[in-house]
N, CA and C atoms as an extended XYZ file, in Angstrom:
585
Properties=species:S:1:pos:R:3:atomname:S:1:resname:S:1:resid:I:1 pbc="F F F"
N        41.008      242.432      118.240 N   MET     1
C        40.433      242.813      119.517 CA  MET     1
C        40.436      244.342      119.613 C   MET     1
N        39.349      244.888      120.079 N   ALA     2
C        39.196      246.343      120.153 CA  ALA     2
C        39.992      246.892      121.312 C   ALA     2
N        40.516      248.087      121.138 N   ASN     3
C        41.280      248.748      122.183 CA  ASN     3
C        40.316      249.535      123.068 C   ASN     3
N        40.242      249.137      124.330 N   HIS     4
C        39.353      249.828      125.279 CA  HIS     4
C        40.189      250.704      126.192 C   HIS     4
N        39.909      251.960      126.178 N   ASN     5
C        40.607      252.893      127.047 CA  ASN     5
C        39.693      253.247      128.203 C   ASN     5
N        40.082      252.865      129.423 N   SER     6
C        39.227      253.081      130.586 CA  SER     6
C        39.143      254.550      130.978 C   SER     6
N        40.055      255.389      130.439 N   ASN     7
C        40.021      256.813      130.765 CA  ASN     7
C        38.961      257.564      129.979 C   ASN     7
N        38.492      256.973      128.903 N   ASN     8
C        37.464      257.642      128.097 CA  ASN     8
C        36.102      257.439      128.733 C   ASN     8
N        35.384      258.504      128.917 N   THR     9
C        34.031      258.441      129.444 CA  THR     9
C        33.104      258.883      128.334 C   THR     9
N        32.002      258.186      128.221 N   SER    10
C        31.094      258.522      127.130 CA  SER    10
C        30.483      259.902      127.362 C   SER    10
N        30.290      260.645      126.280 N   PRO    11
C        29.681      261.977      126.422 CA  PRO    11
C        28.281      261.897      127.000 C   PRO    11
N        27.552      260.831      126.683 N   THR    12
C        26.197      260.667      127.221 CA  THR    12
C        26.241      260.479      128.724 C   THR    12
N        27.206      259.677      129.194 N   GLY    13
C        27.350      259.452      130.631 CA  GLY    13
C        27.672      260.723      131.382 C   GLY    13
N        28.582      261.527      130.824 N   LEU    14
C        28.931      262.807      131.460 CA  LEU    14
C        27.733      263.757      131.476 C   LEU    14
N        27.000      263.777      130.388 N   MET    15
C        25.841      264.655      130.306 CA  MET    15
C        24.787      264.253      131.346 C   MET    15
N        24.545      262.946      131.474 N   LEU    16
C        23.565      262.479      132.463 CA  LEU    16
C        24.016      262.808      133.876 C   LEU    16
N        25.321      262.649      134.148 N   LEU    17
C        25.849      262.958      135.469 CA  LEU    17
C        25.704      264.444      135.785 C   LEU    17
N        26.037      265.294      134.819 N   LYS    18
C        25.899      266.737      135.028 CA  LYS    18
C        24.441      267.142      135.214 C   LYS    18
N        23.548      266.540      134.432 N   GLU    19
C        22.121      266.841      134.584 CA  GLU    19
C        21.611      266.380      135.944 C   GLU    19
N        22.035      265.198      136.375 N   ALA    20
C        21.596      264.687      137.677 CA  ALA    20
C        22.063      265.608      138.792 C   ALA    20
N        23.283      266.123      138.683 N   GLN    21
C        23.812      267.019      139.706 CA  GLN    21
C        23.013      268.314      139.788 C   GLN    21
N        22.479      268.749      138.677 N   SER    22
C        21.697      269.984      138.720 CA  SER    22
C        20.247      269.729      139.121 C   SER    22
N        19.732      268.543      138.843 N   TYR    23
C        18.336      268.252      139.158 CA  TYR    23
C        18.120      267.740      140.579 C   TYR    23
N        19.099      267.077      141.169 N   LEU    24
C        18.907      266.496      142.493 CA  LEU    24
C        18.561      267.520      143.573 C   LEU    24
N        19.259      268.653      143.666 N   PRO    25
C        18.850      269.642      144.674 CA  PRO    25
C        17.431      270.168      144.438 C   PRO    25
N        17.082      270.400      143.187 N   ALA    26
C        15.729      270.874      142.884 CA  ALA    26
C        14.700      269.800      143.234 C   ALA    26
N        15.029      268.549      142.959 N   LEU    27
C        14.132      267.440      143.291 CA  LEU    27
C        13.949      267.335      144.801 C   LEU    27
N        15.037      267.486      145.556 N   TYR    28
C        14.949      267.429      147.014 CA  TYR    28
C        14.086      268.577      147.553 C   TYR    28
N        14.286      269.784      147.034 N   ILE    29
C        13.484      270.934      147.471 CA  ILE    29
C        12.009      270.699      147.157 C   ILE    29
N        11.733      270.151      145.981 N   LEU    30
C        10.353      269.830      145.608 CA  LEU    30
C         9.768      268.788      146.564 C   LEU    30
N        10.553      267.770      146.899 N   MET    31
C        10.074      266.732      147.811 CA  MET    31
C         9.834      267.294      149.213 C   MET    31
N        10.694      268.178      149.668 N   VAL    32
C        10.502      268.795      150.991 CA  VAL    32
C         9.222      269.625      150.989 C   VAL    32
N         9.009      270.409      149.939 N   GLY    33
C         7.777      271.198      149.842 CA  GLY    33
C         6.539      270.314      149.844 C   GLY    33
N         6.598      269.220      149.079 N   MET    34
C         5.462      268.302      149.050 CA  MET    34
C         5.279      267.632      150.414 C   MET    34
N         6.390      267.261      151.050 N   GLY    35
C         6.316      266.660      152.383 CA  GLY    35
C         5.693      267.602      153.398 C   GLY    35
N         6.042      268.892      153.302 N   MET    36
C         5.453      269.899      154.193 CA  MET    36
C         3.947      269.991      153.982 C   MET    36
N         3.523      269.940      152.733 N   LEU    37
C         2.093      269.995      152.436 CA  LEU    37
C         1.369      268.790      153.031 C   LEU    37
N         1.942      267.604      152.877 N   PHE    38
C         1.328      266.398      153.416 CA  PHE    38
C         1.314      266.422      154.943 C   PHE    38
N         2.410      266.892      155.557 N   GLU    39
C         2.458      267.010      157.017 CA  GLU    39
C         1.429      268.025      157.517 C   GLU    39
N         1.322      269.147      156.829 N   TYR    40
C         0.353      270.167      157.209 CA  TYR    40
C        -1.061      269.590      157.255 C   TYR    40
N        -1.440      268.878      156.201 N   HIS    41
C        -2.789      268.314      156.152 CA  HIS    41
C        -2.971      267.174      157.151 C   HIS    41
N        -1.914      266.413      157.399 N   LYS    42
C        -1.988      265.311      158.377 CA  LYS    42
C        -2.383      265.838      159.757 C   LYS    42
N        -1.811      266.979      160.131 N   TYR    43
C        -2.103      267.541      161.448 CA  TYR    43
C        -3.298      268.489      161.436 C   TYR    43
N        -3.514      269.152      160.330 N   LYS    44
C        -4.633      270.101      160.236 CA  LYS    44
C        -5.965      269.395      160.476 C   LYS    44
N        -6.077      268.163      160.006 N   ILE    45
C        -7.330      267.428      160.155 CA  ILE    45
C        -7.649      267.163      161.636 C   ILE    45
N        -6.614      267.225      162.491 N   PHE    46
C        -6.804      267.108      163.945 CA  PHE    46
C        -6.813      268.484      164.609 C   PHE    46
N        -6.902      269.552      163.806 N   HIS    47
C        -6.924      270.941      164.278 CA  HIS    47
C        -5.617      271.337      164.965 C   HIS    47
N        -4.513      270.838      164.427 N   ILE    48
C        -3.176      271.183      164.926 CA  ILE    48
C        -2.465      271.969      163.828 C   ILE    48
N        -1.946      273.134      164.183 N   ASN    49
C        -1.121      273.896      163.246 CA  ASN    49
C         0.325      273.447      163.442 C   ASN    49
N         0.778      272.527      162.610 N   ILE    50
C         2.101      271.918      162.777 CA  ILE    50
C         3.220      272.938      162.684 C   ILE    50
N         2.981      274.054      162.000 N   PHE    51
C         4.023      275.070      161.865 CA  PHE    51
C         4.352      275.732      163.205 C   PHE    51
N         3.456      275.641      164.185 N   GLN    52
C         3.727      276.184      165.516 CA  GLN    52
C         4.644      275.269      166.325 C   GLN    52
N         4.681      273.985      165.982 N   TYR    53
C         5.375      273.013      166.824 CA  TYR    53
C         6.604      272.393      166.167 C   TYR    53
N         6.762      272.532      164.886 N   ALA    54
C         7.867      271.885      164.186 CA  ALA    54
C         8.986      272.879      163.912 C   ALA    54
N        10.204      272.369      163.885 N   ASP    55
C        11.320      273.214      163.464 CA  ASP    55
C        11.741      272.816      162.053 C   ASP    55
N        12.729      273.470      161.538 N   ILE    56
C        13.120      273.267      160.145 CA  ILE    56
C        13.549      271.823      159.888 C   ILE    56
N        14.218      271.188      160.836 N   PHE    57
C        14.670      269.803      160.656 CA  PHE    57
C        13.489      268.866      160.450 C   PHE    57
N        12.389      269.108      161.179 N   ASP    58
C        11.202      268.265      161.018 CA  ASP    58
C        10.687      268.311      159.583 C   ASP    58
N        10.793      269.461      158.955 N   PHE    59
C        10.314      269.583      157.582 CA  PHE    59
C        11.329      269.056      156.566 C   PHE    59
N        12.617      269.139      156.899 N   LEU    60
C        13.630      268.626      155.973 CA  LEU    60
C        13.534      267.108      155.815 C   LEU    60
N        13.054      266.436      156.865 N   ILE    61
C        12.900      264.976      156.766 CA  ILE    61
C        11.453      264.560      156.509 C   ILE    61
N        10.560      265.525      156.377 N   ALA    62
C         9.128      265.233      156.196 CA  ALA    62
C         8.831      264.260      155.064 C   ALA    62
N         9.443      264.391      153.890 N   PRO    63
C         9.070      263.464      152.819 CA  PRO    63
C         9.538      262.029      153.076 C   PRO    63
N        10.476      261.836      154.009 N   PHE    64
C        11.049      260.514      154.241 CA  PHE    64
C        10.516      259.850      155.508 C   PHE    64
N         9.750      260.567      156.302 N   ARG    65
C         9.294      260.047      157.588 CA  ARG    65
C         8.257      258.939      157.436 C   ARG    65
N         7.330      259.109      156.534 N   ASP    66
C         6.271      258.125      156.328 CA  ASP    66
C         6.501      257.445      154.977 C   ASP    66
N         6.731      256.131      154.962 N   PRO    67
C         7.006      255.434      153.699 CA  PRO    67
C         5.879      255.575      152.672 C   PRO    67
N         4.643      255.625      153.135 N   THR    68
C         3.514      255.775      152.216 CA  THR    68
C         3.576      257.125      151.510 C   THR    68
N         3.822      258.168      152.279 N   ILE    69
C         3.893      259.510      151.703 CA  ILE    69
C         5.120      259.627      150.804 C   ILE    69
N         6.240      259.044      151.219 N   PHE    70
C         7.443      259.072      150.383 CA  PHE    70
C         7.183      258.400      149.038 C   PHE    70
N         6.566      257.223      149.082 N   ALA    71
C         6.260      256.503      147.831 CA  ALA    71
C         5.297      257.315      146.970 C   ALA    71
N         4.301      257.922      147.599 N   PHE    72
C         3.334      258.722      146.857 CA  PHE    72
C         3.999      259.928      146.199 C   PHE    72
N         4.868      260.608      146.947 N   ILE    73
C         5.570      261.778      146.407 CA  ILE    73
C         6.458      261.359      145.236 C   ILE    73
N         7.219      260.298      145.424 N   LEU    74
C         8.110      259.830      144.361 CA  LEU    74
C         7.326      259.410      143.126 C   LEU    74
N         6.253      258.669      143.337 N   LEU    75
C         5.412      258.226      142.219 CA  LEU    75
C         4.786      259.433      141.506 C   LEU    75
N         4.347      260.415      142.270 N   SER    76
C         3.754      261.624      141.680 CA  SER    76
C         4.760      262.350      140.795 C   SER    76
N         5.977      262.498      141.291 N   ILE    77
C         7.006      263.186      140.519 CA  ILE    77
C         7.318      262.398      139.238 C   ILE    77
N         7.389      261.083      139.341 N   ILE    78
C         7.674      260.254      138.166 CA  ILE    78
C         6.548      260.365      137.142 C   ILE    78
N         5.306      260.294      137.598 N   ILE    79
C         4.163      260.366      136.675 CA  ILE    79
C         4.101      261.727      135.991 C   ILE    79
N         4.244      262.796      136.755 N   VAL    80
C         4.178      264.137      136.172 CA  VAL    80
C         5.346      264.354      135.205 C   VAL    80
N         6.532      263.887      135.572 N   SER    81
C         7.687      264.006      134.667 CA  SER    81
C         7.452      263.227      133.380 C   SER    81
N         6.888      262.031      133.503 N   ALA    82
C         6.600      261.218      132.318 CA  ALA    82
C         5.567      261.906      131.423 C   ALA    82
N         4.526      262.451      132.025 N   LEU    83
C         3.508      263.159      131.238 CA  LEU    83
C         4.092      264.393      130.543 C   LEU    83
N         4.922      265.118      131.257 N   TYR    84
C         5.544      266.308      130.679 CA  TYR    84
C         6.489      265.924      129.533 C   TYR    84
N         7.262      264.859      129.742 N   THR    85
C         8.166      264.376      128.701 CA  THR    85
C         7.380      263.889      127.487 C   THR    85
N         6.319      263.143      127.734 N   TRP    86
C         5.475      262.656      126.633 CA  TRP    86
C         4.876      263.827      125.857 C   TRP    86
N         4.420      264.837      126.578 N   ASP    87
C         3.845      266.015      125.934 CA  ASP    87
C         4.882      266.699      125.037 C   ASP    87
N         6.098      266.879      125.564 N   ASN    88
C         7.168      267.491      124.751 CA  ASN    88
C         7.527      266.617      123.559 C   ASN    88
N         7.582      265.324      123.764 N   HIS    89
C         7.893      264.397      122.671 CA  HIS    89
C         6.841      264.502      121.563 C   HIS    89
N         5.588      264.518      121.953 N   MET    90
C         4.513      264.629      120.956 CA  MET    90
C         4.595      265.970      120.218 C   MET    90
N         4.855      267.042      120.938 N   ARG    91
C         4.918      268.371      120.325 CA  ARG    91
C         6.067      268.465      119.328 C   ARG    91
N         7.214      267.873      119.673 N   LEU    92
C         8.392      267.991      118.809 CA  LEU    92
C         8.443      266.948      117.693 C   LEU    92
N         8.006      265.727      117.986 N   ASN    93
C         8.172      264.630      117.024 CA  ASN    93
C         6.920      264.281      116.229 C   ASN    93
N         5.773      264.676      116.706 N   LYS    94
C         4.530      264.385      115.996 CA  LYS    94
C         3.652      265.640      115.982 C   LYS    94
N         4.138      266.692      115.315 N   PRO    95
C         3.436      267.983      115.377 CA  PRO    95
C         2.018      267.942      114.815 C   PRO    95
N         1.776      267.137      113.792 N   ALA    96
C         0.418      267.078      113.221 CA  ALA    96
C        -0.555      266.481      114.233 C   ALA    96
N        -0.134      265.410      114.888 N   ARG    97
C        -0.980      264.778      115.902 CA  ARG    97
C        -1.165      265.700      117.109 C   ARG    97
N        -0.083      266.390      117.489 N   TYR    98
C        -0.150      267.304      118.621 CA  TYR    98
C        -1.068      268.483      118.316 C   TYR    98
N        -1.063      268.934      117.064 N   LEU    99
C        -1.952      270.016      116.645 CA  LEU    99
C        -3.411      269.616      116.854 C   LEU    99
N        -3.756      268.375      116.483 N   LYS   100
C        -5.118      267.876      116.701 CA  LYS   100
C        -5.395      267.715      118.195 C   LYS   100
N        -4.422      267.162      118.905 N   PHE   101
C        -4.562      266.915      120.341 CA  PHE   101
C        -4.815      268.214      121.112 C   PHE   101
N        -4.196      269.299      120.642 N   SER   102
C        -4.345      270.591      121.332 CA  SER   102
C        -5.445      271.451      120.715 C   SER   102
N        -6.257      270.850      119.849 N   PHE   103
C        -7.352      271.560      119.182 CA  PHE   103
C        -6.859      272.783      118.407 C   PHE   103
N        -5.633      272.714      117.911 N   GLY   104
C        -5.072      273.800      117.126 CA  GLY   104
C        -4.567      274.976      117.937 C   GLY   104
N        -4.672      274.896      119.256 N   LEU   105
C        -4.256      276.026      120.102 CA  LEU   105
C        -2.745      276.181      120.167 C   LEU   105
N        -2.002      275.126      119.812 N   VAL   106
C        -0.551      275.181      119.864 CA  VAL   106
C         0.012      276.262      118.947 C   VAL   106
N        -0.738      276.673      117.957 N   THR   107
C        -0.274      277.715      117.022 CA  THR   107
C        -0.430      279.118      117.594 C   THR   107
N        -1.155      279.258      118.676 N   ARG   108
C        -1.372      280.584      119.278 CA  ARG   108
C        -0.119      281.021      120.039 C   ARG   108
N         0.139      282.302      120.054 N   SER   109
C         1.339      282.825      120.715 CA  SER   109
C         1.289      282.637      122.235 C   SER   109
N         0.115      282.608      122.793 N   TRP   110
C        -0.034      282.502      124.239 CA  TRP   110
C        -0.048      281.041      124.714 C   TRP   110
N        -0.019      280.079      123.804 N   PHE   111
C        -0.192      278.678      124.185 CA  PHE   111
C         0.909      278.169      125.119 C   PHE   111
N         2.171      278.421      124.783 N   LYS   112
C         3.268      277.846      125.558 CA  LYS   112
C         3.267      278.305      127.019 C   LYS   112
N         3.195      279.617      127.304 N   PRO   113
C         3.169      279.997      128.726 CA  PRO   113
C         1.912      279.508      129.446 C   PRO   113
N         0.774      279.580      128.782 N   VAL   114
C        -0.467      279.106      129.409 CA  VAL   114
C        -0.399      277.599      129.640 C   VAL   114
N         0.198      276.893      128.703 N   HIS   115
C         0.352      275.444      128.819 CA  HIS   115
C         1.184      275.091      130.045 C   HIS   115
N         2.312      275.784      130.258 N   HIS   116
C         3.168      275.531      131.420 CA  HIS   116
C         2.452      275.888      132.723 C   HIS   116
N         1.758      277.012      132.713 N   ILE   117
C         1.018      277.422      133.912 CA  ILE   117
C        -0.091      276.412      134.220 C   ILE   117
N        -0.778      275.944      133.196 N   ALA   118
C        -1.847      274.951      133.394 CA  ALA   118
C        -1.281      273.651      133.942 C   ALA   118
N        -0.135      273.224      133.416 N   PHE   119
C         0.505      272.001      133.907 CA  PHE   119
C         0.852      272.151      135.386 C   PHE   119
N         1.464      273.278      135.750 N   GLY   120
C         1.841      273.529      137.141 CA  GLY   120
C         0.643      273.633      138.061 C   GLY   120
N        -0.390      274.328      137.604 N   THR   121
C        -1.606      274.483      138.410 CA  THR   121
C        -2.291      273.142      138.627 C   THR   121
N        -2.356      272.345      137.595 N   LEU   122
C        -2.951      271.015      137.707 CA  LEU   122
C        -2.171      270.144      138.685 C   LEU   122
N        -0.843      270.234      138.643 N   PHE   123
C        -0.004      269.473      139.566 CA  PHE   123
C        -0.241      269.914      141.007 C   PHE   123
N        -0.310      271.234      141.238 N   LEU   124
C        -0.563      271.737      142.591 CA  LEU   124
C        -1.945      271.326      143.092 C   LEU   124
N        -2.946      271.378      142.223 N   PHE   125
C        -4.289      270.949      142.594 CA  PHE   125
C        -4.298      269.464      142.946 C   PHE   125
N        -3.616      268.665      142.139 N   TYR   126
C        -3.490      267.228      142.391 CA  TYR   126
C        -2.846      266.976      143.753 C   TYR   126
N        -1.776      267.725      144.067 N   LEU   127
C        -1.113      267.553      145.358 CA  LEU   127
C        -2.024      267.939      146.513 C   LEU   127
N        -2.758      269.029      146.364 N   TYR   128
C        -3.658      269.477      147.423 CA  TYR   128
C        -4.741      268.436      147.692 C   TYR   128
N        -5.383      267.968      146.634 N   VAL   129
C        -6.448      266.967      146.794 CA  VAL   129
C        -5.874      265.673      147.366 C   VAL   129
N        -4.723      265.262      146.882 N   SER   130
C        -4.101      264.022      147.357 CA  SER   130
C        -3.704      264.122      148.819 C   SER   130
N        -3.097      265.235      149.205 N   SER   131
C        -2.666      265.381      150.600 CA  SER   131
C        -3.859      265.422      151.541 C   SER   131
N        -4.948      266.020      151.096 N   THR   132
C        -6.168      266.042      151.911 CA  THR   132
C        -6.752      264.639      152.048 C   THR   132
N        -6.804      263.895      150.954 N   ALA   133
C        -7.345      262.531      150.984 CA  ALA   133
C        -6.484      261.619      151.849 C   ALA   133
N        -5.160      261.737      151.733 N   ILE   134
C        -4.270      260.911      152.550 CA  ILE   134
C        -4.404      261.284      154.022 C   ILE   134
N        -4.581      262.566      154.323 N   ALA   135
C        -4.770      263.001      155.711 CA  ALA   135
C        -6.065      262.436      156.294 C   ALA   135
N        -7.138      262.431      155.508 N   GLN   136
C        -8.402      261.852      155.985 CA  GLN   136
C        -8.261      260.357      156.235 C   GLN   136
N        -7.560      259.675      155.344 N   ASN   137
C        -7.325      258.247      155.527 CA  ASN   137
C        -6.464      257.988      156.760 C   ASN   137
N        -5.459      258.829      156.969 N   ASN   138
C        -4.596      258.699      158.140 CA  ASN   138
C        -5.386      258.925      159.431 C   ASN   138
N        -6.280      259.905      159.422 N   LYS   139
C        -7.099      260.165      160.617 CA  LYS   139
C        -8.005      258.980      160.914 C   LYS   139
N        -8.611      258.441      159.883 N   ARG   140
C        -9.487      257.269      160.065 CA  ARG   140
C        -8.697      256.100      160.646 C   ARG   140
N        -7.486      255.876      160.112 N   ARG   141
C        -6.634      254.794      160.634 CA  ARG   141
C        -6.243      255.043      162.085 C   ARG   141
N        -5.893      256.282      162.400 N   THR   142
C        -5.484      256.622      163.765 CA  THR   142
C        -6.627      256.401      164.744 C   THR   142
N        -7.828      256.864      164.395 N   LEU   143
C        -8.965      256.744      165.314 CA  LEU   143
C        -9.456      255.310      165.449 C   LEU   143
N        -9.254      254.492      164.412 N   ASN   144
C        -9.758      253.116      164.446 CA  ASN   144
C        -8.718      252.088      164.858 C   ASN   144
N        -7.496      252.520      165.085 N   GLN   145
C        -6.479      251.535      165.437 CA  GLN   145
C        -6.728      250.972      166.833 C   GLN   145
N        -6.588      249.673      166.935 N   LYS   146
C        -6.798      248.992      168.221 CA  LYS   146
C        -5.574      249.122      169.102 C   LYS   146
N        -4.391      249.147      168.475 N   GLN   147
C        -3.160      249.200      169.227 CA  GLN   147
C        -2.896      250.631      169.688 C   GLN   147
N        -2.707      250.795      170.969 N   GLN   148
C        -2.414      252.104      171.527 CA  GLN   148
C        -0.969      252.149      171.996 C   GLN   148
N        -0.530      253.339      172.335 N   ILE   149
C         0.769      253.477      172.968 CA  ILE   149
C         0.539      253.826      174.430 C   ILE   149
N         1.431      253.357      175.265 N   ALA   150
C         1.412      253.725      176.682 CA  ALA   150
C         2.560      254.698      176.889 C   ALA   150
N         2.234      255.808      177.517 N   ILE   151
C         3.221      256.862      177.728 CA  ILE   151
C         3.424      257.044      179.226 C   ILE   151
N         4.681      256.948      179.655 N   LYS   152
C         5.023      257.209      181.049 CA  LYS   152
C         5.551      258.631      181.138 C   LYS   152
N         4.822      259.459      181.860 N   LEU   153
C         5.203      260.864      182.009 CA  LEU   153
C         6.259      261.020      183.101 C   LEU   153
N         6.839      262.202      183.224 N   ASN   154
C         7.883      262.456      184.218 CA  ASN   154
C         7.411      262.248      185.648 C   ASN   154
N         6.103      262.427      185.901 N   ASP   155
C         5.569      262.212      187.252 CA  ASP   155
C         5.165      260.749      187.471 C   ASP   155
N         5.621      259.853      186.589 N   ASN   156
C         5.374      258.402      186.628 CA  ASN   156
C         3.932      258.009      186.354 C   ASN   156
N         3.119      258.930      185.885 N   GLU   157
C         1.755      258.604      185.472 CA  GLU   157
C         1.819      257.954      184.090 C   GLU   157
N         1.023      256.896      183.914 N   TRP   158
C         0.926      256.223      182.621 CA  TRP   158
C        -0.380      256.621      181.956 C   TRP   158
N        -0.332      256.942      180.667 N   ILE   159
C        -1.557      257.203      179.905 CA  ILE   159
C        -1.506      256.372      178.624 C   ILE   159
N        -2.690      255.958      178.180 N   LYS   160
C        -2.796      255.221      176.917 CA  LYS   160
C        -3.478      256.117      175.899 C   LYS   160
N        -3.001      256.069      174.657 N   ALA   161
C        -3.563      256.921      173.614 CA  ALA   161
C        -3.182      256.379      172.243 C   ALA   161
N        -3.810      256.968      171.223 N   GLN   162
C        -3.387      256.708      169.848 CA  GLN   162
C        -2.388      257.797      169.469 C   GLN   162
N        -1.314      257.376      168.843 N   LEU   163
C        -0.288      258.316      168.410 CA  LEU   163
C        -0.695      258.934      167.078 C   LEU   163
N        -0.777      260.261      167.049 N   ILE   164
C        -1.052      260.979      165.798 CA  ILE   164
C         0.252      261.195      165.056 C   ILE   164
N         1.261      261.646      165.785 N   GLY   165
C         2.562      261.909      165.190 CA  GLY   165
C         3.449      262.615      166.191 C   GLY   165
N         4.645      262.952      165.751 N   LYS   166
C         5.565      263.647      166.653 CA  LYS   166
C         6.546      264.481      165.853 C   LYS   166
N         7.080      265.458      166.534 N   THR   167
C         8.175      266.254      166.005 CA  THR   167
C         9.344      266.053      166.951 C   THR   167
N        10.408      266.789      166.724 N   LYS   168
C        11.569      266.661      167.597 CA  LYS   168
C        11.228      267.072      169.031 C   LYS   168
N        10.347      268.044      169.181 N   GLU   169
C        10.042      268.608      170.499 CA  GLU   169
C         8.683      268.203      171.070 C   GLU   169
N         7.759      267.730      170.244 N   MET   170
C         6.386      267.477      170.691 CA  MET   170
C         5.892      266.101      170.250 C   MET   170
N         4.936      265.576      171.023 N   VAL   171
C         4.250      264.326      170.689 CA  VAL   171
C         2.754      264.639      170.669 C   VAL   171
N         2.079      264.232      169.600 N   PHE   172
C         0.656      264.505      169.416 CA  PHE   172
C        -0.105      263.196      169.581 C   PHE   172
N        -1.044      263.185      170.530 N   ILE   173
C        -1.812      261.968      170.797 CA  ILE   173
C        -3.306      262.264      170.788 C   ILE   173
N        -4.064      261.193      170.631 N   TYR   174
C        -5.523      261.291      170.672 CA  TYR   174
C        -6.002      260.337      171.758 C   TYR   174
N        -6.699      260.884      172.751 N   ARG   175
C        -7.256      260.035      173.817 CA  ARG   175
C        -8.492      260.689      174.398 C   ARG   175
N        -9.415      259.846      174.791 N   ASN   176
C       -10.678      260.295      175.384 CA  ASN   176
C       -11.391      261.322      174.512 C   ASN   176
N       -11.314      261.131      173.191 N   GLY   177
C       -12.013      262.011      172.266 CA  GLY   177
C       -11.372      263.365      172.058 C   GLY   177
N       -10.140      263.564      172.558 N   LYS   178
C        -9.464      264.848      172.428 CA  LYS   178
C        -8.029      264.669      171.965 C   LYS   178
N        -7.522      265.702      171.336 N   VAL   179
C        -6.119      265.747      170.937 CA  VAL   179
C        -5.323      266.359      172.077 C   VAL   179
N        -4.217      265.734      172.415 N   SER   180
C        -3.308      266.285      173.420 CA  SER   180
C        -1.936      266.458      172.799 C   SER   180
N        -1.277      267.526      173.208 N   ILE   181
C         0.066      267.818      172.719 CA  ILE   181
C         0.990      267.811      173.930 C   ILE   181
N         1.938      266.872      173.904 N   LEU   182
C         2.856      266.717      175.024 CA  LEU   182
C         4.260      267.128      174.614 C   LEU   182
N         4.932      267.924      175.426 N   PRO   183
C         6.341      268.184      175.143 CA  PRO   183
C         7.132      266.884      175.275 C   PRO   183
N         8.041      266.640      174.359 N   ALA   184
C         8.819      265.396      174.387 CA  ALA   184
C         9.606      265.272      175.691 C   ALA   184
N        10.006      266.385      176.275 N   GLY   185
C        10.743      266.366      177.531 CA  GLY   185
C         9.921      265.896      178.715 C   GLY   185
N         8.600      265.885      178.604 N   SER   186
C         7.746      265.441      179.715 CA  SER   186
C         7.494      263.942      179.678 C   SER   186
N         8.080      263.254      178.714 N   ILE   187
C         7.842      261.822      178.538 CA  ILE   187
C         9.102      261.053      178.907 C   ILE   187
N         8.928      260.078      179.847 N   LYS   188
C        10.037      259.217      180.215 CA  LYS   188
C        10.158      258.047      179.249 C   LYS   188
N         8.980      257.505      178.876 N   GLU   189
C         8.992      256.265      178.097 CA  GLU   189
C         7.718      256.154      177.280 C   GLU   189
N         7.835      255.555      176.104 N   MET   190
C         6.673      255.245      175.273 CA  MET   190
C         6.812      253.792      174.816 C   MET   190
N         5.725      253.032      175.020 N   ILE   191
C         5.752      251.642      174.565 CA  ILE   191
C         4.445      251.321      173.855 C   ILE   191
N         4.472      250.306      173.021 N   VAL   192
C         3.247      249.844      172.373 CA  VAL   192
C         2.480      249.067      173.420 C   VAL   192
N         1.207      249.479      173.633 N   ALA   193
C         0.432      248.932      174.751 CA  ALA   193
C        -0.532      247.839      174.357 C   ALA   193
N        -0.810      247.648      173.084 N   GLY   194
C        -1.828      246.675      172.700 CA  GLY   194
C        -3.194      247.287      172.820 C   GLY   194
N        -4.198      246.470      173.162 N   ASN   195
C        -5.593      246.958      173.220 CA  ASN   195
C        -5.844      247.741      174.479 C   ASN   195
């Protein structure tokens, strides 16, 4: 029977743990930046500058507020990481094939920095186009939704509208063909109103 010592930790396990500890903060910062971009476009399409109404906390939770956007951000990071890893694997383990794949440019001195810049630029372009497309889809859903919210204001007036979104301090609604921005403090109650 083999002697198992529970105090021994595999070097691979320690390495993965140390790498995860260094990558998690960077991953979170990347997700917050992407969340800010998606939030910006979500409100920009309604002609709202969200940076005027949101505080830092609103942006720190931005990537987690909408499950669709969270899934999209996570999937994007996984796909780009996989492509980058595959590219490095091909360059290191199959240099002849990679040479053909890169049309021989890999031998040029400027290839590596240009390659990294191109990868980053392509990722940023992808995020911009994606955030714009998701914002347009969100606007279409908001304007076409049958279910409205009923808002009871501090003066006991009730209004019905479509909810665009909210921050800690503000609520953004669409009613009667216009966008309205209400301070959260002016609202007593919000309920789902139906049709």
